[in-house]
Phi, psi and omega in degrees: 000124177288177185286327180290321178296317181297316181290329167294326182290313183300319180297325172291325184289323176291318174304317177294327180285316181297316181303313184298312179296319185296315183288330176292313182299317180296322179293316177297321183290336178274357179297133176238001180205138169199159171267134179300136175294334177206159172259183182292344173098007178242039176073228177274004178272106180254004186083028190068188178301326185288321175296317180292319179299325183297309184291325173305315180294319180288321172298316175297315170316309183300340175243022168089012180248021185292348182286347177276162168259129184252136174235143171284137170282092185210135169271164165233165186263175168098182182299332183245042188292147182253137180271132174303318187293341183271356189238021190236009177088195185248351180090175002284169180228135175234147174286191193273000169260008177081008176283117180288130180260333176197149188261339179197182188295320182300316181279339172299324179262017183221239184268077186270176182252029181275125182211167179302324179280348175249342177279074185263157180281176181293344180272349179102010191264146167288125183281128175312138176225211184298131176098350176252156176241125347288159167286125179229023192292346187280123177250136173293136178215315190068023191237153168284167177314322183280005178084002179269161179286164179274159178302157178307139179098346172268105171280100177246014184228029182047046183057058174056044173057048177231352186255137168240017176229272183281150175126190182209149177229133174287140180229160171239166180261126182289332176264008177062029177224150176214202189274346174235168184255072177225169184304322177294316183293330181271359182286128181279341186226001183201068182267314184193157173278149178293166180190168180153174190283342180274356180125341174116347185243002186275163177303314184294316178293323174303309181299331188287344179249011181093036183233184172197028178076024181274159172202174191267140175242135172227148175275138186262357176217000000 
């Protein structure tokens, strides 16, 4: 191969690589929904809603989707409770592969397109679920099936996402599967409360029931 041929081949290779990267970056930039690939590592203590939103933004930024404003799909408890459904924008939302998971709030809390194959992390990875080791399908939400907070007096948010010891957090299943064939087991946002020997909110407690402190992030714009 002479120098001219080598130069041409190199140019084609570079163009192909740049083309693939540009395509991947464009797809990541259009991402408006993901499951966190990891939590802060302190169980359900996410630093409150502000800390959870900040982690969503940081993870999105790391994969080129930081031009959006990101919020965590989390409700809070108490007299000034916040509904998860009220803080994530209007949709539509799509994952890192460009697949639309829901066109709006009503569909999100109805016949949505959330499955194990579409509930991807910001990196485009499938979250381990039933049958995988380890199972990480529990996503923190603190929410009822309609995306609203629980009534005052019911702690389903580990003290509004500030506790890594005592408390309880409502979780959903990212793979829409559980130990039973019922609506709760198939719920993406309201399957069962956390529990465990540390009090219900530690990293070990979350892992003991098939979780890892993960949660959903949505772009609000």
